[in-house]
C-alpha positions in Angstrom: -161.0 -159.7 -51.1 -157.6 -159.8 -49.8 -157.3 -156.7 -47.2 -154.3 -155.0 -48.3 -151.4 -153.8 -45.3 -148.9 -151.7 -46.1 -146.2 -151.3 -43.1 -146.3 -147.9 -42.5 -149.8 -147.2 -42.5 -149.9 -150.6 -39.8 -147.2 -147.8 -37.9 -149.3 -144.9 -38.4 -152.1 -147.2 -37.1 -150.2 -148.6 -33.7 -149.4 -145.0 -32.8 -153.1 -144.2 -33.2 -154.4 -146.9 -31.6 -151.6 -148.0 -29.0 -148.6 -146.0 -29.0 -149.6 -143.1 -27.5 -150.8 -145.3 -24.2 -146.7 -145.9 -23.7 -145.4 -144.2 -21.1 -142.8 -141.6 -23.1 -141.6 -142.6 -26.3 -141.9 -146.5 -27.7 -139.0 -148.8 -28.2 -137.5 -149.5 -31.8 -138.1 -153.0 -30.0 -141.3 -152.7 -28.9 -141.9 -151.4 -32.6 -140.3 -154.7 -34.3 -142.4 -157.5 -31.9 -145.4 -155.3 -32.4 -145.5 -155.3 -35.9 -144.2 -158.5 -36.5 -147.4 -159.1 -34.2 -149.4 -158.1 -37.5 -147.0 -159.8 -40.1 -144.7 -157.2 -40.6 -140.8 -157.9 -40.6 -138.1 -156.1 -38.7 -136.7 -154.9 -42.0 -140.0 -153.1 -43.6 -140.5 -151.9 -39.7 -137.3 -150.0 -40.4 -136.9 -149.2 -43.4 -141.1 -147.7 -43.0 -139.9 -145.9 -39.0 -136.8 -144.2 -41.3 -139.7 -142.8 -43.8 -142.2 -141.5 -40.8 -139.1 -139.9 -39.5 -138.1 -138.0 -42.6 -142.1 -136.8 -43.2 -141.7 -135.5 -40.0 -144.5 -138.2 -38.4 -141.7 -139.9 -36.0 -138.8 -138.3 -33.9 -136.4 -140.2 -33.1 -135.7 -140.4 -28.7 -134.7 -142.3 -26.1 -137.6 -144.6 -24.2 -138.0 -145.0 -20.6 -135.6 -147.4 -20.3 -133.2 -145.9 -22.1 -132.8 -147.9 -25.3 -133.6 -145.8 -28.8 -136.9 -144.9 -29.1 -139.7 -143.0 -31.5 -142.7 -140.6 -29.9 -145.1 -138.6 -32.3 -143.7 -135.0 -32.9 -146.2 -132.1 -32.1 -148.1 -132.9 -35.9 -148.3 -136.1 -35.8 -149.7 -135.9 -32.3 -152.5 -133.2 -34.3 -152.8 -135.8 -36.7 -154.0 -138.4 -34.8 -155.7 -136.5 -32.6 -158.1 -135.6 -35.7 -158.1 -138.7 -36.5 -159.9 -139.5 -33.4 -162.8 -137.9 -33.8 -162.8 -138.8 -37.3 -163.1 -142.4 -36.6 -164.4 -143.1 -32.9 -166.8 -139.9 -32.9 -170.6 -140.3 -33.3 -171.7 -139.4 -36.7 -174.8 -138.1 -36.3 -174.1 -135.7 -33.2 -173.3 -133.2 -35.6 -176.2 -131.4 -36.7 -177.2 -131.1 -40.1 -177.9 -128.6 -42.8 -174.7 -126.9 -41.9 -171.4 -127.0 -44.9 -168.3 -125.6 -44.8 -167.4 -124.2 -48.0 -164.3 -123.9 -48.6 -163.0 -121.2 -52.1 -159.3 -120.9 -52.5 -157.3 -119.3 -56.1 -153.4 -120.0 -55.9 -151.2 -117.8 -58.3 -150.2 -120.0 -62.0 -146.6 -119.6 -60.8 -147.3 -121.5 -57.5 -149.9 -124.3 -59.5 -148.4 -126.9 -57.5 -150.4 -125.6 -54.6 -153.8 -126.0 -56.5 -152.8 -129.6 -56.6 -152.0 -130.2 -52.9 -154.8 -128.1 -52.1 -157.2 -130.3 -54.2 -155.7 -133.2 -53.1 -155.8 -132.2 -49.1 -159.4 -131.2 -49.1 -160.7 -134.6 -51.3 -157.8 -136.4 -48.4 -160.8 -135.3 -46.3 -163.6 -135.7 -47.3 -164.6 -132.5 -48.9 -166.7 -133.4 -52.5 -166.2 -130.6 -55.4 -168.6 -128.4 -56.3 -166.5 -126.3 -59.1 -163.2 -124.8 -59.9 -161.9 -123.9 -56.3 -164.4 -124.5 -54.8 -165.2 -127.1 -52.3 -167.4 -128.9 -50.0 -167.9 -130.5 -46.8 -170.2 -131.3 -43.9 -169.1 -128.3 -41.1 -168.1 -130.1 -38.4 -165.1 -130.4 -39.8 -164.0 -127.3 -39.5 -161.0 -127.3 -37.2 -159.3 -130.5 -38.7 -159.6 -128.8 -42.2 -158.2 -125.4 -40.7 -155.6 -127.8 -38.7 -154.6 -129.5 -42.0 -154.3 -125.9 -44.1 -152.3 -124.1 -42.0 -149.5 -127.1 -41.3 -149.3 -127.6 -45.0 -149.2 -123.1 -45.3 -152.3 -122.8 -47.0 -154.1 -120.9 -45.4 -153.2 -117.5 -47.6 -154.5 -119.3 -50.7 -158.0 -120.5 -49.4 -161.7 -118.5 -47.6 -163.4 -120.7 -44.6 -167.6 -120.0 -45.3 -170.1 -121.8 -42.9 -173.7 -121.8 -44.9 -176.8 -123.5 -46.2 -177.7 -125.0 -49.4 -180.5 -122.9 -50.6 -180.8 -124.4 -54.0 -181.8 -124.6 -57.1 -181.5 -128.7 -56.9 -182.5 -131.0 -53.7 -180.0 -130.8 -51.6 -179.7 -134.9 -51.9 -179.3 -134.7 -55.1 -176.3 -131.7 -55.5 -174.7 -134.5 -52.6 -174.6 -136.8 -54.8 -173.7 -134.7 -57.4 -170.2 -133.4 -55.1 -169.5 -136.8 -53.9 -169.5 -140.2 -55.8 -171.6 -142.2 -53.7 -171.7 -145.4 -55.2 -167.8 -145.4 -54.4 -168.2 -144.5 -51.0 -171.0 -147.8 -50.5 -168.7 -150.3 -52.1 -166.0 -148.8 -49.9 -168.3 -149.9 -46.9 -169.3 -153.0 -48.4 -166.0 -154.0 -48.6 -165.2 -153.6 -45.0 -167.9 -155.6 -44.7 -167.5 -158.3 -46.4 -163.5 -158.2 -44.4 -164.9 -157.8 -41.1 -168.2 -158.4 -40.5 -167.7 -162.2 -40.7 -164.8 -161.7 -37.5 -167.1 -160.0 -35.8 -169.4 -163.2 -36.1 -166.9 -165.3 -34.6 -166.7 -163.4 -31.9 -170.3 -163.3 -30.7 -170.2 -166.8 -30.7 -166.3 -168.1 -30.0 -164.3 -168.0 -27.7 -163.3 -164.6 -26.1 -159.8 -164.1 -28.4 -156.1 -164.5 -26.2 -154.8 -160.3 -26.4 -152.7 -161.6 -29.4 -155.2 -162.5 -31.4 -156.9 -159.6 -30.0 -154.3 -156.8 -30.8 -153.9 -158.6 -34.4 -157.1 -158.3 -35.1 -158.2 -154.6 -34.3 -155.1 -152.9 -35.5 -155.8 -155.0 -38.7 -159.1 -154.0 -38.6 -158.5 -150.1 -37.7 -156.0 -150.1 -40.4 -159.2 -150.1 -42.9 -161.9 -148.9 -41.2 -159.5 -145.3 -40.5 -159.3 -144.3 -44.6 -163.4 -145.0 -44.1 -164.3 -141.5 -42.2 -162.6 -140.0 -44.4 -163.9 -141.0 -47.8 -166.9 -140.7 -46.1 -166.9 -137.5 -44.6 -170.3 -137.8 -41.9 -172.7 -136.6 -44.9 -176.4 -135.8 -42.9 -177.9 -139.5 -43.3 -181.1 -138.1 -44.7 -179.7 -136.9 -47.5 -178.1 -140.5 -48.5 -179.9 -143.6 -50.1 -182.3 -145.5 -47.3 -179.5 -148.6 -47.4 -176.6 -146.7 -47.2 -174.0 -149.6 -45.4 -172.2 -147.2 -44.0 -174.7 -147.2 -41.0 -173.8 -151.5 -40.5 -169.8 -150.6 -41.2 -169.8 -148.1 -38.5 -171.9 -150.1 -36.0 -169.3 -153.7 -37.1 -166.0 -151.4 -36.7 -167.7 -150.0 -33.1 -168.3 -153.3 -31.9 -165.1 -155.1 -33.3 -163.4 -151.9 -31.3 -165.5 -152.9 -28.1 -164.5 -156.1 -27.8 -161.0 -155.9 -29.0 -159.3 -153.0 -28.4 -159.0 -153.4 -24.2 -157.9 -156.7 -24.9 -155.9 -156.4 -27.1 -154.1 -153.9 -25.2 -152.8 -156.8 -23.0 -149.9 -157.6 -26.1 -147.9 -154.4 -25.4 -146.4 -155.6 -22.2 -143.3 -157.7 -23.2 
């Protein structure tokens, strides 16, 4: 299966992985060079940066050398900080059995916000319990609050924290609230793409900085979606052969083997 990476997604991934390490805004020339190493041509970099600027993710600014560059907006910085906890956090560190319940009601004349709420809750990894009632592991409370506040949706939502008391066994309920078959398939696809690369690293020579940079950026661009689709559901509520454990271990080792070596490629 071929891996799909859009220029805009790779730019966001770049800022999450390496862009925040720059001393100030990232020069446009550096973005063109560094995204070019990942297979994105210069026109695609420039057009994608323009779209991210219109969305408020990037802001134009002068780089340290005085050239044109881009820095993260405050909202983008918050988004990436929240993402760090998802992507690199210990998924077993959160207490099991505590859930975050989002209950929302949107007036009919603002039904477009109802669709936005559903799509953003789904994007955060919530499962649907009933119309207007969504559920997620409780540790997502802070990020959920940031997202709803950023989108000005807090007047329509009430958040509750608590346990599941019945009546179906919690594991059965979780299998209704989330499509576990689809989630497992996403983990397996990640493994199909990146486990062979890890085995090659384990048995072969150390990669060059450019090889490590490219390999890490592409692996992260794929991996970073999985902790949002699979929001860290308690392990005891998942099937015994859950592939998410192995996928997380593969990404963690790729991170250790590639990230810091790849950082050396940032220097021109």
